[in-house]
Wavefront OBJ file of the C-alpha trace (Angstrom):
o trace
v -0.141 -0.024 -0.342
v 2.758 2.330 0.635
v 4.527 1.487 -2.859
v 0.913 2.261 -4.077
v -0.126 5.449 -2.054
v 3.704 6.978 -3.648
v 3.130 6.396 -6.768
v 0.084 8.104 -6.522
v 1.111 10.905 -5.140
v 3.922 10.923 -7.807
v 1.617 10.908 -10.524
v -0.551 13.443 -9.093
v 2.750 15.701 -8.616
v 3.551 14.975 -12.090
v -0.109 16.351 -13.402
v 0.803 19.524 -11.614
v 3.695 19.837 -13.122
v 3.115 19.594 -16.227
v -0.586 21.751 -16.332
v 1.771 25.046 -14.698
v 4.743 24.060 -17.103
v 2.328 24.622 -20.521
v 0.743 27.182 -18.465
v 4.102 29.097 -17.977
v 4.854 28.126 -21.691
v 1.595 29.655 -23.176
v 2.528 33.021 -21.047
v 5.821 32.715 -22.164
v 3.925 32.875 -25.826
v 2.045 35.278 -25.329
v 4.822 37.680 -23.840
v 7.067 36.805 -26.428
v 6.710 39.048 -29.673
v 5.795 37.098 -32.582
v 9.065 36.336 -35.319
v 8.337 36.214 -39.371
v 10.891 35.947 -41.707
v 11.102 39.822 -42.794
v 10.765 38.836 -46.512
v 7.119 36.855 -45.928
v 5.870 39.491 -44.038
v 5.522 42.473 -46.590
v 5.924 44.897 -43.499
v 9.819 45.760 -44.698
v 10.579 47.359 -47.806
v 14.749 47.490 -47.675
v 17.103 47.449 -44.850
v 18.004 47.296 -42.402
v 21.426 49.573 -42.668
v 23.977 50.559 -40.394
v 24.661 54.359 -40.242
v 27.066 56.299 -38.688
v 28.643 54.770 -35.759
v 30.392 56.550 -32.579
v 31.935 55.280 -29.467
v 28.569 55.990 -27.143
v 25.738 56.076 -30.116
v 24.456 54.456 -33.392
v 22.177 55.029 -36.292
v 20.324 51.948 -37.554
v 18.180 52.555 -41.103
v 15.277 51.013 -42.852
v 12.118 51.374 -44.912
v 9.147 50.489 -44.032
v 5.629 49.897 -45.851
v 2.976 52.470 -45.731
v 0.996 49.240 -44.086
v 3.044 49.391 -41.085
v 1.753 51.744 -37.800
v 4.792 50.943 -35.403
v 8.975 50.770 -35.743
v 10.579 49.404 -32.827
v 14.532 48.120 -32.458
v 15.487 46.525 -29.639
v 18.973 45.964 -28.609
v 21.019 44.517 -26.149
v 25.199 43.617 -25.661
v 25.589 40.387 -27.600
v 25.516 37.140 -25.939
v 24.069 39.294 -22.624
v 20.876 39.081 -20.967
v 17.589 39.099 -22.522
v 16.704 40.374 -19.655
v 18.838 43.567 -19.857
v 17.531 44.709 -23.419
v 16.242 47.947 -24.563
v 13.988 49.352 -26.720
v 13.719 52.420 -28.740
v 9.923 53.380 -30.753
v 10.541 55.154 -33.833
v 8.248 58.611 -32.875
v 8.133 59.861 -36.885
v 5.288 59.766 -39.527
v 4.000 56.230 -40.622
v 2.108 54.816 -43.564
v 3.329 57.200 -46.615
v 3.918 56.003 -50.101
v 7.635 56.141 -48.973
v 8.717 55.308 -45.298
v 12.385 55.636 -44.732
v 13.155 55.666 -40.774
v 16.180 55.921 -38.536
v 16.465 55.244 -35.122
v 19.461 56.115 -32.725
v 20.862 54.304 -30.366
v 22.190 56.545 -27.881
v 23.957 55.744 -24.189
v 25.974 52.796 -25.448
v 28.849 51.343 -24.416
v 32.478 51.946 -25.928
v 34.144 49.314 -27.892
v 30.840 47.197 -27.875
v 29.430 45.017 -29.895
v 25.699 44.796 -29.587
v 22.796 42.702 -31.533
v 19.230 44.243 -32.823
v 16.226 43.047 -33.913
v 13.393 45.085 -35.453
v 10.035 45.035 -34.649
v 7.125 45.989 -37.117
v 4.087 46.405 -35.789
v 5.185 44.326 -32.760
v 6.681 41.390 -35.199
v 10.089 40.777 -34.587
v 11.681 40.430 -38.238
v 13.735 37.646 -39.201
v 16.916 37.392 -41.218
v 19.111 34.884 -42.970
v 21.958 37.052 -41.364
v 22.671 38.396 -37.230
v 21.979 42.194 -36.624
v 24.677 43.575 -35.279
v 26.878 46.688 -34.586
v 30.104 47.520 -32.670
v 30.539 51.234 -31.569
v 34.266 52.555 -31.459
v 37.055 51.725 -29.443
v 38.814 55.020 -27.377
v 42.374 54.450 -28.325
v 43.725 58.150 -28.104
v 46.558 58.870 -25.690
v 46.220 55.337 -24.488
v 47.954 52.597 -27.438
v 48.713 52.857 -31.050
v 46.402 53.341 -33.902
v 43.733 50.475 -34.675
v 44.458 47.966 -37.662
v 41.384 49.013 -39.707
v 39.556 49.514 -43.453
v 36.966 50.179 -45.470
v 35.973 49.830 -48.977
v 34.238 52.244 -51.482
v 32.969 52.396 -54.762
v 30.553 54.489 -56.607
v 28.176 54.477 -60.159
v 25.543 51.798 -58.763
v 23.191 51.330 -61.902
v 20.545 49.075 -61.094
v 18.222 48.242 -64.240
v 14.299 48.833 -64.128
v 13.247 48.002 -67.425
v 10.368 50.554 -67.433
v 12.412 53.422 -67.249
v 15.497 52.176 -68.651
v 16.918 52.621 -72.408
v 16.258 50.887 -74.925
v 18.657 48.906 -75.937
v 21.405 45.821 -74.110
v 20.612 46.684 -70.127
v 23.448 49.538 -68.680
v 23.451 48.318 -65.036
v 25.430 44.879 -64.511
v 26.322 41.993 -62.478
v 24.674 42.778 -58.625
v 26.066 39.961 -57.378
v 29.222 42.403 -56.710
v 27.292 43.588 -53.303
v 27.555 39.911 -52.171
v 31.362 39.701 -52.928
v 31.611 42.883 -51.093
v 29.856 41.412 -48.075
v 32.607 39.106 -48.111
v 35.234 41.182 -48.075
v 36.434 42.026 -44.188
v 36.054 45.895 -43.192
v 34.883 48.117 -40.654
v 32.708 50.261 -43.164
v 31.514 51.217 -46.598
v 31.665 54.695 -48.340
v 29.547 55.410 -51.424
v 31.119 58.109 -53.528
v 28.392 59.044 -55.473
v 26.430 57.656 -58.514
v 25.003 55.522 -56.149
v 21.459 55.939 -57.713
v 21.054 56.749 -61.373
v 17.478 59.021 -61.903
v 16.459 58.605 -65.189
v 14.325 61.168 -67.352
v 11.080 60.008 -65.527
v 12.960 60.769 -62.117
v 14.564 63.674 -62.043
v 11.339 65.676 -63.292
v 9.183 64.726 -59.750
v 9.672 64.497 -56.496
v 7.733 61.129 -56.443
v 10.077 60.166 -59.406
v 13.222 60.767 -57.115
v 12.275 59.275 -53.955
v 11.025 56.278 -56.313
v 14.112 55.704 -57.422
v 16.052 55.855 -53.810
v 13.529 53.506 -52.971
v 13.847 50.796 -55.749
v 17.968 50.520 -55.608
v 17.664 50.377 -51.940
v 15.400 46.960 -51.641
v 17.931 45.470 -54.436
v 18.044 42.017 -52.962
v 21.569 41.576 -53.209
v 22.076 44.870 -51.572
v 20.730 43.802 -48.164
v 23.368 41.666 -46.337
v 26.159 44.434 -47.006
v 24.031 47.343 -45.646
v 23.624 45.132 -42.535
v 27.203 44.506 -42.644
v 29.026 47.351 -41.629
v 28.265 51.156 -41.329
v 27.580 53.047 -44.611
v 28.242 56.217 -45.121
v 27.254 58.732 -48.593
v 27.783 61.591 -50.451
v 26.353 61.965 -54.181
v 26.984 62.858 -57.362
v 24.910 63.987 -60.549
v 22.950 60.702 -60.932
v 21.776 60.994 -57.246
v 21.535 64.342 -57.667
v 19.316 65.471 -60.582
v 20.155 65.350 -64.618
v 23.780 63.864 -65.987
v 26.186 66.537 -65.077
v 23.740 68.647 -63.403
v 24.759 71.648 -61.262
v 23.094 74.413 -58.835
v 20.308 75.099 -61.859
v 18.380 72.094 -60.971
v 14.834 72.904 -60.226
v 14.477 70.132 -57.372
v 17.916 70.119 -56.310
v 16.096 70.590 -52.469
v 13.747 68.030 -53.103
v 16.864 65.480 -54.140
v 18.705 67.102 -50.862
v 16.088 66.130 -48.932
v 16.138 62.555 -50.185
v 19.173 61.557 -50.067
v 19.307 62.790 -46.491
v 16.197 60.451 -45.912
v 18.192 57.487 -47.427
v 21.063 57.855 -45.979
v 22.727 57.482 -42.343
v 26.004 60.190 -42.421
v 26.057 62.122 -39.115
v 25.212 65.423 -40.183
v 24.554 67.315 -43.827
v 26.084 70.732 -44.435
v 25.860 73.590 -41.741
v 23.411 75.632 -40.148
v 22.256 77.998 -42.842
v 24.088 76.143 -45.645
v 22.780 73.507 -47.121
v 24.242 70.013 -48.683
v 24.953 66.503 -48.386
v 29.219 67.384 -47.283
v 30.573 66.525 -43.841
v 32.961 64.795 -42.175
v 33.607 61.908 -39.915
v 36.620 60.243 -38.296
v 37.523 56.495 -37.980
v 41.061 55.488 -36.158
v 43.380 57.713 -37.730
v 41.948 58.963 -40.331
v 39.643 61.310 -41.149
v 37.151 61.731 -43.885
v 35.748 65.222 -45.781
v 32.709 64.601 -47.997
v 32.103 66.913 -50.341
v 29.032 68.149 -52.156
v 30.453 68.571 -55.321
v 26.422 69.790 -56.984
v 24.152 71.834 -54.862
v 26.773 74.827 -55.331
v 28.565 73.396 -58.749
v 28.413 76.006 -61.804
v 28.493 74.321 -65.546
v 31.624 73.563 -66.445
v 31.411 75.723 -69.440
v 31.508 79.032 -67.905
v 34.895 80.590 -68.397
v 37.184 80.475 -65.609
v 37.308 84.724 -66.271
v 34.373 84.668 -64.266
v 35.476 84.594 -60.608
v 32.430 82.945 -59.231
v 31.973 80.055 -61.172
v 32.691 77.484 -58.425
v 32.943 73.721 -58.096
v 31.777 73.852 -54.160
v 31.022 77.010 -52.919
v 33.333 79.029 -51.396
v 31.482 78.667 -48.137
v 31.926 74.977 -48.489
v 35.789 75.359 -49.465
v 36.044 77.441 -46.177
v 34.572 74.610 -44.282
v 36.738 72.332 -45.913
v 39.920 74.530 -44.884
v 38.928 75.163 -41.380
v 38.047 71.954 -41.239
v 41.787 70.366 -42.747
v 43.689 73.016 -40.342
v 41.780 71.134 -37.145
v 42.509 67.451 -38.145
v 44.914 65.708 -36.049
v 44.307 62.694 -38.317
v 46.840 61.058 -39.706
v 45.153 60.907 -42.902
v 43.006 63.122 -44.490
v 40.630 62.148 -47.044
v 38.762 64.841 -49.638
v 36.069 62.397 -51.070
v 34.355 63.899 -53.997
v 32.065 62.589 -56.983
v 33.997 63.685 -59.622
v 37.945 63.224 -59.952
v 39.570 65.887 -58.285
v 43.491 65.788 -59.611
v 43.400 64.662 -63.153
v 44.814 66.963 -65.677
v 43.835 64.608 -68.701
v 40.211 64.661 -67.741
v 38.036 66.227 -70.766
v 34.931 65.139 -68.361
v 33.820 66.639 -65.517
v 36.630 67.349 -63.072
v 37.677 69.545 -60.370
v 40.702 70.969 -62.351
v 38.083 72.372 -64.829
v 37.710 75.117 -61.817
v 40.590 76.733 -61.843
v 40.413 79.301 -59.298
v 39.257 77.109 -56.479
v 41.293 74.125 -57.958
v 44.166 76.284 -56.911
v 42.865 77.999 -53.920
v 42.836 74.577 -52.466
v 46.378 73.243 -53.695
v 47.752 76.491 -52.779
v 46.071 76.238 -49.150
v 47.711 72.366 -48.627
v 50.915 73.774 -49.908
v 50.813 77.257 -47.636
v 50.108 75.108 -44.836
v 52.023 72.528 -45.063
v 49.016 70.287 -44.585
v 50.000 66.403 -44.179
v 48.412 63.547 -44.860
v 46.355 64.285 -47.713
v 44.679 61.671 -50.220
v 41.374 62.446 -52.382
v 38.885 59.406 -53.147
v 36.557 59.853 -56.064
v 34.098 58.087 -58.354
v 32.110 58.880 -61.421
v 34.406 57.507 -64.386
v 33.313 53.829 -64.689
v 36.690 53.099 -64.439
v 39.165 52.975 -61.409
v 42.789 54.002 -61.240
v 45.076 56.555 -59.273
v 46.398 59.483 -60.488
v 49.283 61.057 -58.903
v 50.541 64.571 -59.227
v 53.525 66.391 -57.839
v 52.790 70.343 -56.989
v 55.802 72.342 -56.139
v 57.297 71.967 -52.717
v 54.863 69.814 -51.860
v 54.798 66.163 -51.259
v 52.594 63.530 -54.173
v 48.995 64.131 -54.118
v 47.100 60.914 -55.149
v 43.283 60.834 -56.334
v 42.088 57.346 -55.963
v 39.045 56.684 -58.038
v 36.730 53.665 -57.971
v 34.260 52.564 -60.358
v 32.020 51.068 -61.256
v 30.350 49.064 -59.033
v 27.241 47.732 -61.390
v 27.547 50.464 -64.361
v 28.302 49.320 -67.201
v 32.917 49.920 -67.672
v 34.294 53.211 -69.834
v 36.062 50.527 -72.030
v 36.744 53.034 -74.232
v 39.426 54.937 -72.090
v 41.768 52.380 -73.231
v 41.786 54.284 -76.950
v 41.699 57.697 -76.170
v 44.305 60.188 -74.798
v 43.885 58.869 -71.085
v 44.955 55.120 -72.442
v 48.315 56.026 -71.242
v 47.803 59.195 -68.922
v 51.483 59.588 -67.823
v 49.669 60.522 -64.479
v 47.936 57.331 -63.755
v 49.945 55.482 -61.792
v 51.063 51.968 -63.712
v 49.018 48.838 -63.668
v 45.950 50.550 -61.627
v 43.422 50.735 -64.504
v 40.507 48.515 -64.204
v 37.721 48.973 -66.984
v 35.019 46.863 -65.080
v 32.826 46.200 -62.161
v 34.666 46.519 -59.541
v 35.437 48.140 -56.256
v 38.458 49.692 -53.658
v 39.528 48.453 -50.042
v 41.739 50.388 -48.051
v 43.282 48.925 -45.241
v 45.431 50.830 -42.644
v 48.385 49.203 -40.249
v 51.773 49.896 -38.793
v 52.451 51.787 -35.188
v 52.345 55.301 -34.823
v 53.891 57.291 -36.609
v 54.997 54.616 -39.321
v 51.505 53.817 -40.401
v 50.834 51.877 -43.788
v 47.199 52.046 -46.023
v 47.366 49.149 -48.888
v 44.941 50.168 -51.180
v 43.633 47.246 -53.008
v 41.508 46.878 -56.130
v 39.049 43.804 -56.102
v 36.645 42.847 -59.275
v 33.262 41.468 -58.956
v 34.003 38.032 -58.241
v 36.232 39.460 -55.478
v 39.327 38.916 -57.327
v 41.964 40.969 -56.635
v 43.409 43.503 -59.637
v 46.495 44.838 -57.803
v 47.031 46.014 -54.222
v 49.688 48.920 -53.388
v 51.155 50.730 -50.214
v 51.566 54.463 -49.546
v 53.591 55.251 -46.230
v 52.799 57.576 -43.814
v 56.329 59.390 -44.331
v 55.341 59.997 -48.064
v 52.780 62.433 -47.466
v 54.723 65.000 -45.644
v 57.782 66.581 -45.110
l 1 2 3 4 5 6 7 8 9 10 11 12 13 14 15 16 17 18 19 20 21 22 23 24 25 26 27 28 29 30 31 32 33 34 35 36 37 38 39 40 41 42 43 44 45 46 47 48 49 50 51 52 53 54 55 56 57 58 59 60 61 62 63 64 65 66 67 68 69 70 71 72 73 74 75 76 77 78 79 80 81 82 83 84 85 86 87 88 89 90 91 92 93 94 95 96 97 98 99 100 101 102 103 104 105 106 107 108 109 110 111 112 113 114 115 116 117 118 119 120 121 122 123 124 125 126 127 128 129 130 131 132 133 134 135 136 137 138 139 140 141 142 143 144 145 146 147 148 149 150 151 152 153 154 155 156 157 158 159 160 161 162 163 164 165 166 167 168 169 170 171 172 173 174 175 176 177 178 179 180 181 182 183 184 185 186 187 188 189 190 191 192 193 194 195 196 197 198 199 200 201 202 203 204 205 206 207 208 209 210 211 212 213 214 215 216 217 218 219 220 221 222 223 224 225 226 227 228 229 230 231 232 233 234 235 236 237 238 239 240 241 242 243 244 245 246 247 248 249 250 251 252 253 254 255 256 257 258 259 260 261 262 263 264 265 266 267 268 269 270 271 272 273 274 275 276 277 278 279 280 281 282 283 284 285 286 287 288 289 290 291 292 293 294 295 296 297 298 299 300 301 302 303 304 305 306 307 308 309 310 311 312 313 314 315 316 317 318 319 320 321 322 323 324 325 326 327 328 329 330 331 332 333 334 335 336 337 338 339 340 341 342 343 344 345 346 347 348 349 350 351 352 353 354 355 356 357 358 359 360 361 362 363 364 365 366 367 368 369 370 371 372 373 374 375 376 377 378 379 380 381 382 383 384 385 386 387 388 389 390 391 392 393 394 395 396 397 398 399 400 401 402 403 404 405 406 407 408 409 410 411 412 413 414 415 416 417 418 419 420 421 422 423 424 425 426 427 428 429 430 431 432 433 434 435 436 437 438 439 440 441 442 443 444 445 446 447 448 449 450 451 452 453 454 455 456 457 458 459 460 461 462 463 464 465 466 467 468 469
């Protein structure tokens, strides 16, 4: 009887335990947000994309559908307790035809990796890749500059047959973005023509927003956008018509659309519009120029003193920012080439007054560590010039990402450009990686070019000592 009694008690205890266990599981199910594949919900148009990342703050961008009524990001230290996670709710407008969303995560810890989730209408969006971000390390005054790298490129034409010109598609293999996802780097720098506005786009505000949305939701792009912070400036095709200048009537619409779809920390200055701004990474500082909003047409004679590439205010901003910079390397970033004397197309050299002002400023003030980055040309190359009494200046051009390559350059006068570094010309889809290494005062940057299949085309080093006196 004793054994039987014990057995009866165990059955009742087991039944009670299982009842409370299932009730607890039901409670957890009710309290845990529903998780669904982001592609199946139809709530997410594109993203998430990482914008700027600083020591204590980072930005997450995404675009949601008009059906979305609530957007939130839940985040916490990677591997940390779920109970320690925080949630930031988006408080801006939703249910619009175009809904780009920016959420800033503040109060973060330095040099820390966070994982995050996206909640749309209370539903956690699932992705086939991890969603993480890492804040910057405070290395200054403590240790040598860190080793780091970034990718950069330009000219991303995504086919859209209804609006494209007849004939062979101009856009090439979008698989290059999958190759770029596999290429390690700390961030990506988009150097203009990141979208191509067509005739049916740059004629209206709706068209401009449509084109930005169409490019951003490219499937091959999604994992790359989430994999590392993305910084950007523009050139003519993400601004307006081909070779457009300050006279473009929808330039303020284009400016606001660019701001809405990118995650830079700043755009222009108070009372002075533009996409220009700057950011630092490691011991490098990047000065992103706006080469469109204040630009005059290239055919205006140089004898007219007002002819401008970036505008006097932006030039003054650049000069002051360069003098204030303590970075080992100072990258001046422009959509158009800046140093190529043989470029018959768009180039900073065609604006003689401003060109001389900038080069003269660099030489007179002995600004060390300056390099130029550019896009636009549908080919990659490194131009090198030697100003009198100064160190060599390099303009690293990276293009195209998915646009058709400019193969005719091999036949015209630029085919044997004496200002081009030997073996750096690449006339096919490609991107460039720049890596930084070495101890303080003995830094080296390594520039490498990769094609769409992630095959290295060339590589070269520039020592810190070569960019000074």
